[in-house]
C-alpha positions as CSV (number, residue, x, y, z in Angstrom):
1,M,6.3,28.3,23.3
2,T,7.2,25.7,20.4
3,D,7.1,26.3,16.7
4,V,7.3,23.4,14.5
5,T,11.5,22.0,13.7
6,Q,12.9,20.0,11.8
7,E,13.3,17.8,14.9
8,L,9.9,17.8,15.4
9,I,8.5,16.2,12.1
10,D,11.9,13.8,12.2
11,E,10.5,12.5,15.1
12,V,6.9,12.3,14.1
13,K,7.9,10.5,10.4
14,K,10.0,8.5,12.4
15,V,7.5,7.5,14.6
16,L,4.9,6.6,11.3
17,D,7.9,5.0,10.2
18,V,8.0,2.4,13.0
19,L,4.3,2.2,12.9
20,D,4.2,1.0,8.9
21,I,2.1,3.8,9.0
22,P,1.8,5.0,5.3
23,Y,2.2,8.7,4.8
24,G,2.5,10.6,1.9
25,N,5.0,11.6,-0.2
26,N,5.9,15.4,-1.5
27,V,5.2,16.7,2.0
28,T,5.9,20.4,3.0
29,V,5.3,21.7,6.8
30,K,4.5,25.3,7.0
31,T,3.7,27.4,10.2
32,D,1.6,29.8,9.7
33,S,0.3,32.0,13.0
34,D,-2.9,33.0,10.9
35,F,-3.2,30.1,8.8
36,Y,-7.1,29.7,9.2
37,R,-7.5,33.4,6.8
38,T,-5.0,31.3,4.2
39,F,-8.3,29.2,3.8
40,G,-10.8,32.0,5.1
41,K,-11.8,29.9,8.4
42,H,-12.5,30.3,11.8
43,M,-10.9,28.4,14.3
44,K,-13.5,26.1,15.3
45,T,-12.6,22.6,17.2
46,S,-9.2,21.9,19.4
47,V,-7.4,20.5,16.0
48,M,-4.8,23.4,15.3
49,G,-3.7,22.8,11.8
50,V,-4.9,22.0,8.2
51,C,-3.3,19.3,5.4
52,H,-4.0,21.1,2.1
53,I,-4.1,18.8,-0.5
54,Q,-3.2,19.9,-4.5
55,N,-3.5,17.5,-7.5
56,M,-0.8,17.7,-10.0
57,H,-1.0,16.1,-13.6
58,T,2.2,15.4,-15.6
59,L,2.5,14.3,-18.8
60,D,4.8,10.7,-19.7
61,E,5.8,11.7,-23.2
62,T,6.9,9.0,-23.6
63,N,3.7,6.7,-23.4
64,N,1.5,9.8,-23.7
65,V,-0.2,8.9,-20.6
66,Y,-0.7,11.6,-17.7
67,T,-0.2,10.2,-14.3
68,M,-1.1,12.4,-11.0
69,K,0.3,13.1,-8.2
70,H,-0.7,14.5,-4.7
71,I,1.3,17.2,-3.1
72,Y,0.7,18.3,0.5
73,T,0.8,21.3,2.5
74,I,0.7,21.2,6.2
75,Y,-0.1,24.6,8.1
76,V,0.7,24.3,12.0
77,Q,0.0,27.1,14.4
78,S,2.8,28.3,15.9
79,G,2.8,28.7,19.3
80,L,0.8,25.8,20.5
81,G,3.8,23.9,23.2
82,V,5.7,21.0,22.0
83,K,2.9,18.3,23.2
84,N,-0.1,20.4,21.2
85,T,2.7,20.6,18.1
86,L,3.3,16.9,17.9
87,E,-0.4,16.2,18.1
88,T,-1.0,18.2,15.3
89,L,1.4,17.5,13.1
90,F,0.4,13.6,13.6
91,H,-2.9,14.5,13.1
92,E,-1.9,16.3,9.4
93,F,0.4,14.0,8.2
94,I,-2.2,10.9,8.8
95,H,-4.2,13.4,6.7
96,T,-2.1,12.6,3.9
97,C,-2.2,8.7,4.6
98,K,-4.3,7.2,1.3
99,G,-8.1,6.9,2.3
100,C,-7.8,9.4,5.4
101,A,-8.6,12.8,3.5
102,N,-11.4,12.7,6.7
103,H,-12.1,11.4,9.7
104,G,-12.8,7.8,9.0
105,K,-12.0,4.4,10.1
106,L,-8.9,4.3,8.5
107,F,-8.2,7.4,10.0
108,K,-8.9,6.6,13.3
109,A,-7.3,3.5,13.1
110,Y,-4.0,5.0,12.3
111,A,-4.5,8.2,15.1
112,D,-5.2,5.3,17.3
113,K,-2.4,3.4,16.6
114,V,0.0,6.3,17.0
115,N,-1.7,7.6,20.5
116,R,-1.0,3.7,21.7
117,Y,2.6,3.7,20.8
118,I,3.1,7.3,21.8
119,N,1.5,7.2,25.5
120,E,3.3,3.4,26.3
121,N,6.7,5.1,24.5
122,Y,7.1,8.6,26.0
123,P,6.0,8.8,29.6
124,E,6.6,13.1,29.7
125,Y,2.8,13.0,28.5
126,N,1.1,11.1,30.8
127,G,-0.8,8.7,28.8
128,K,-2.7,11.7,27.7
129,F,-1.3,12.5,24.1
130,H,-4.1,12.2,21.3
131,S,-3.2,13.1,17.6
132,G,-7.0,12.1,16.8
133,Y,-10.6,13.8,16.0
134,H,-11.4,15.5,18.7
135,E,-15.7,14.8,18.8
136,G,-17.6,17.1,21.0
137,A,-19.3,20.3,20.7
138,F,-19.2,20.4,17.1
139,E,-21.3,17.4,16.7
140,N,-24.1,18.8,18.6
141,P,-26.6,20.3,16.1
142,E,-28.2,22.8,18.6
143,Y,-24.4,23.8,19.8
144,I,-23.2,24.8,16.3
145,K,-26.6,27.1,15.8
146,S,-26.4,28.6,19.3
147,K,-22.5,30.1,18.5
148,F,-22.9,30.4,14.3
149,K,-24.8,32.0,11.3
150,Y,-22.6,30.5,8.5
151,V,-21.0,27.6,7.1
152,I,-19.0,26.7,4.0
153,V,-19.4,23.2,3.0
154,C,-17.0,21.2,0.8
155,Q,-19.8,19.0,-1.2
156,D,-17.1,16.2,-1.7
157,C,-16.0,15.3,1.7
158,N,-18.5,17.5,3.6
159,E,-15.7,19.4,5.5
160,R,-17.3,22.3,6.8
161,S,-16.3,25.9,8.2
162,Y,-18.2,28.2,10.8
163,F,-18.3,31.8,10.6
164,V,-20.4,34.0,13.1
165,R,-20.0,36.8,10.3
166,K,-19.9,36.8,6.0
167,S,-17.1,36.7,5.5
168,K,-15.4,38.2,2.4
169,T,-14.6,34.4,1.3
170,Y,-18.0,33.5,2.1
171,M,-20.1,36.2,0.2
172,N,-17.3,35.3,-2.7
173,I,-18.4,31.8,-2.9
174,L,-22.1,32.7,-2.1
175,S,-21.6,34.7,-5.1
176,C,-19.9,32.0,-7.4
177,S,-22.7,29.7,-6.4
178,M,-25.7,31.8,-7.6
179,R,-24.2,32.3,-10.7
180,H,-23.2,28.8,-11.2
181,Q,-19.2,29.1,-11.4
182,M,-17.0,27.0,-9.5
183,P,-15.0,29.3,-6.4
184,N,-11.3,30.3,-7.0
185,Y,-11.2,28.3,-3.4
186,H,-10.4,24.3,-2.3
187,C,-11.3,22.8,0.5
188,A,-8.5,22.1,3.2
189,V,-8.8,18.3,3.8
190,C,-9.8,17.2,0.6
191,G,-8.1,20.0,-2.5
192,S,-11.9,20.0,-3.7
193,G,-13.2,22.9,-5.3
194,K,-17.3,22.1,-4.9
195,L,-17.8,24.5,-1.9
196,V,-21.0,26.2,-1.1
197,A,-22.0,28.9,1.0
198,E,-25.0,28.4,3.4
199,E,-26.7,29.8,6.7
200,V,-26.5,27.4,9.5
């Protein structure tokens, strides 16, 4: 089984550079076998990574102007094997591109571009490399209701994290909502603190 290595990260960056896909600067990659606990969320799809975005404001004292830069931390689950690790790295690096915080048209266009390139140039994957958004069961409301009871929703990007039980994170966010306070948690996709806890 394979964890993230600098060699794999360099391979991902090389391909993205060849394809002129403008991934973000200030990217740190971490392997964390329990990374979902970091964000209080259960594994919900075949995607096995998270891109956390932090917005940093700095003051240019010369011009007295604030500027903002994005700092990205990519978490990839350990022990996935080479193919799944690469797929996850590409997926999360694409999330660092401007306009790709969600799985919208631009994200899918970049993912398709990567998939075509890898499948044409890396014969070891037998044309089955897939770095994009895995649609399927979690697009089906009836499936969600049959498996989960609770959900945390980001009000900015609509990212959803589903739970079987009322986790500590869920209860903390629910408590903050009832007191009209901002929770001390942030969306793993867009970095927003506007999270609400609901029943499915």
